[in-house]
N, C-alpha and C positions, 0 to 999 in steps of 0.2 A: 647569745651566741649558740649556734647549733652544735651539739656534741658530735664528734667524729670518731668512729671506731676504725682502728688500723689493724688489719689482719696480717700477721707475719708468720713466716714459716718457722715452726718451732724445732728446736734441736731435739734429736732422738733421746738426749739425756733427760728431757722433760718427762718422759715416760717413767723414769725411775724416781720421780718426786714423791717422797714419803707423805708430804702434806696432801697432795692430790689424792693419793690412795686412801688416806684417812678420811678425806672429804666424801669419798664414795663408799664408806664402810657399810651404809645401809644396803647398798646394792650387793655387797659381798654377803651380808647376812641373808638377803632374799635368795641369792643363788644357792647358798648352802641349804636353806630350807627346801627350795625347789628340788635339789638333788636328792635329799633324803626322802621326800614324798614320792618322787618318780621311781627311785630304786625299790621301794618296798610297797608300792601301791599294788593292790590286788594279790597280796601274798598272805597266806594264812597266819604265818608267824611274825610278819612285819620285821621290826628292828631286832628281833631275837636272832635273825640270821647273822648279825654282826658278831654274836657270841658263838653261834653254832659252827660257823665256817672255821675259825681257828681251833675250836674244840675237836671237830672232826679231823682236821689236818694233823693236830697233835696226836690223836689216837692212831691214825694211820702211820705216822712216823714212829710211834712207840712200838707198834707191831713189826714194821719192816726193819727198822734199824736196831731196835733193842731185842725183841723176841727172836726174829729170824736171823739177823746179821750178828747178834750177840755183842753189840757195842754197849759198854757199861756207862752208867752215869756217875758223876762225881759223888763221893761219899756224903750221905745225908740229903741228897737231892733226888727225888723221884724222876724217872726218865720222862714221864708225862709233863712234869713242870718244866724240865729242861727244854723239851721240844716246843711246848706251848709258849714259853717266854721268847725263844728264838723266833718262832713264827709270828709273834706279836710285833716284834721290831721289824721283821721282814715285811709284814703286811703294811706297816706304816709307810715304809719306803715304796713298796710296790703300788699301793693305792694312790699315793701322791703322784707318782710318775704316770700311771695309767690315766687317771682323771685329768691331771694337768695337761697332758699331751693332747687329749681329745676336747679340751674345754673350748678352744676357739672354734673348731668346726661345729661343735654341738650348738653354739650360739651364733651361727653365721648370720641369721636374720637380724639379731640384735646389733651386730657389728655394722651391718650395712645401713642401718636406719638412724642410730643415735650415737653421739659421742660419749665416751667414758674411758677411763684408763684401761687399756686392754689387759694389763697385768692383773686386774681384778679377777678375771676369769680363771687363770691357773691358781691364783692365791686362794680363791674360794674352794678349789679342789683340795688344796693343802689343809684348809680349815676343816673340810669334811673328813679327811684322813685322821686329823687330830681327834675329832669326835668319836670315830670308830675305835681309835686306840684307847681312849679313856674308858669306854664301855668294856673293852677286853681287859684293860688293866684292872678294873674293879674285880673281875672274875679271877685274875691272877692273885690279887691280894687274898681272896677267899681261899684259893688253893694253898697259898703259903701258910695261912693259919691252920687249915685242915691237916697239913703235913708237918706241923710243928716248927716251921721255919720262922724265926723271930722277925717282926716288922720293925726294923731299925730305922733311924732317920734317913739312912742312905737308900732304903727301899722307896721312900716317898720322894727322894730326889732323882731316882732312876729314870722317870719319864723325860728328863732333860736329854738323854741319849736318843730317845725315840723322836723327840722334836728335832734333833740334829739330823736323824735319818729322813724325816719329812722334808727338811730343808734341802738335803742332798737330792731327794726325789724331785723336789720342785726345780732344782737346778737342771737336772736331766730333762724333766718335763717341759721346761721352758724352751730348751733346744728343740725337743721333739715336736712341741706344739707349733713353733714358728716354721719348722721344716714341713710339717704335715699340711700346712695351708697350700704350699706349692707342689709338694711331692706326696701324694696320697699313699705311696708305697710304704711310708714310715709306719702307718697304722697296722700293716701286716708284719713288718719286720720287728717292731718293738716287742710284741708278746714273745717272740722267739728269743730275742736278746735277753729279755727278763728271765725267761726260763733257764737259759744258760747261766745267767748271773746267780740265780738261786742255787744252782749246783756248785758255784764257786764261792758260796757263802755258808758259814757253819750254822745252818738253821736247826738241823735235827741232831747235831752233835757238837762237841766243843772244837775250838780252833786247833788245839793241840792234837786231838785225835785225827782231825782232817790232815794236818801237815805231816804227821808221822805215818799215815797209811796210804798216801798217794804218791805217784811219781814226782820227782823234783820240779819239773816244769809246772805241774798243776799246783804244787805247794807254793810256788812263787806267785801264782795267780791269787791264792788265798791271802798272801801277805801284802800284796799291793792293792787289794780290794778294800777301800775304806769302809764299806758296809760290813765286812767281816769283823773289823774292830768294833764297830758300833753295836753289832749283835752280841759279840762276846762281852763287852764291857757292861751292857745293859743286863744281860743274863747273870753275869757274875755279881753285879751289884744287888739284884733282887734276891739272889739265892745265898748271899753271904760268902761267896768265893773270892779269892784274891783277884783284883782287876789290874790289867796291864795298862797303866796310864799313858805309856808311850804310844800304844795303839790308839788310845782315845784322842790324844793330841794330834796324831797324824790324820785320823778320821775327821776331826774338826777342821784342820787346815785344808784338807781336800774338799770338804763341804763348802767352806767359805769361797774357795776358788771356783768350784762348780756353780755355786749359786750366783756369784757376781758375773761370771762369764755367760751363764745362761740368761740372766737378766739383760745384759748388754746386747747379746745376740738377738733376743726377743725384741728389744727396743729398736734396734736397727732394721729389723724385718717388719715391724708393726705397721709402718706407714703404707705398706703395699697390701695389707690384709683385705681391705674393702674392695680392692681392684681384682684380686685373683680368687677370692673365696667363693 
């Protein structure tokens, strides 16, 4: 008897299948390798730029906010370490949003030719952000040792909060990626929105300093911004300062909601990608 194949319209929920994403893990690895090669090809310093970018950013923040503006650091924590650790967590979020949002458009030819779970594209961007974070985190550990800050077990558990920030970035990136296929304006609006969000996050100073020194409406923005809690908890954990677990739980809850909502929205928009891209 001849075998018969029946092609059925698949539910958009099929895109969220963890098993199918795992089956295409080799494609995810290949996309991450491709991204790393393209980013640092024909550069004299190569992957060292992963370290130099946050180091230069922390140096600028230390001069502007500490030396010029006179903002103090917590006792026993050098201002450079404070700003570098905040920037490290912010970069994990910012990188995952930026790369995930552009992942579909950058692989337009691949989408129009072969089938694979489209979620692989933004997820590979999140994996690339995790690699960047670990390289920068190794430098942070060296800074802690050089400044006499003990490497407690909590320090080595601190990357969990940056992984949460990457997940939050993926949730936002999934929304932006799906919208960008139909509305290219998103690629111009997103960098501006991220710049504003950076100012609403305690990257170069503590959350307490931010809330006490800004008008009340802006202070409210800091409090409702889940990324502010993630940055603060990550930085306090690595520097041995008391961490507000209420902020951490709120940030985790907001991340779960953003990630699930972004994945559902992406899945519902995905069936039209090949037609409009």
